[in-house]
C-alpha positions in Angstrom: -0.1 -0.3 -0.2 1.7 3.3 -1.1 2.2 6.2 1.6 0.3 9.4 1.0 3.0 12.1 1.4 2.0 15.0 3.4 2.3 18.2 1.3 4.1 21.0 2.6 2.1 24.1 3.0 2.8 27.6 2.2 3.3 29.7 5.3 3.3 33.6 5.3 3.6 36.4 8.0 1.4 39.6 8.0 -0.4 42.0 9.9 -4.1 41.3 10.6 -5.9 44.7 9.1 -9.1 43.7 9.9 -11.1 41.6 12.8 -14.4 42.5 12.1 -15.8 39.4 10.7 -16.6 36.1 13.2 -13.8 33.8 12.7 -12.3 35.4 10.2 -9.2 37.8 9.7 -8.2 39.9 6.9 -4.2 39.5 6.9 -2.2 41.9 4.6 1.3 40.1 3.4 4.1 42.4 2.3 6.5 41.2 -0.1 9.6 42.6 -1.8 10.1 40.6 -5.4 12.7 40.9 -8.3 11.7 41.3 -12.0 13.1 38.2 -13.4 14.2 40.2 -16.7 15.2 43.5 -15.0 16.2 42.2 -11.8 14.5 45.6 -10.0 13.1 45.2 -6.5 9.2 46.1 -6.3 7.0 45.8 -3.2 3.6 43.8 -3.4 0.9 43.6 -1.0 -1.7 40.8 -0.8 -4.8 40.6 1.4 -5.8 37.3 2.5 -8.9 36.0 4.6 -8.0 33.5 7.4 -9.5 31.4 9.9 -9.5 32.1 13.5 -11.4 29.8 15.6 -10.8 31.6 18.9 -11.3 35.0 17.6 -8.0 35.8 19.6 -6.4 37.8 17.1 -7.2 41.8 16.8 -6.1 44.4 14.5 -2.3 45.3 14.2 -1.2 41.7 15.2 1.5 40.2 13.4 0.5 36.7 12.7 1.7 33.5 10.8 -0.7 32.1 8.2 -0.9 28.7 6.5 -2.4 27.4 3.5 -5.4 24.9 3.9 -8.4 23.4 2.0 -11.1 25.6 1.0 -13.2 26.6 4.3 -15.6 29.1 2.5 -16.2 30.9 -0.8 -13.0 33.2 0.0 -10.8 31.3 3.1 -8.0 29.4 2.4 -5.8 30.4 4.9 -5.5 29.7 8.9 -3.8 31.5 11.4 -1.1 29.3 13.0 0.8 31.7 15.6 1.3 35.3 16.7 4.7 36.7 16.1 4.0 39.9 18.2 1.0 41.6 19.5 0.3 45.4 18.3 1.9 47.9 20.3 -1.4 50.2 19.5 -4.9 50.3 19.2 -5.9 50.6 15.7 -9.2 52.3 15.3 
């Protein structure tokens, strides 16, 4: 019987920018990429909806998200850890 190999899931680090939905957080991930031909560095940002079962993370927190199976129409990520809490309260 063949063993099913566990796929390595992508992990990204970002900032929670919205905590207004139940069990869902919007996480903004900023990255610096390099253009393949011109080798110029440029910044990109992407927003992901991530699952937060305990509603534990608030706006401004730096978190680690991991790719998972589709949880809803737009949610394909879940929050797996806290990097650091926000220093100030975002309004």
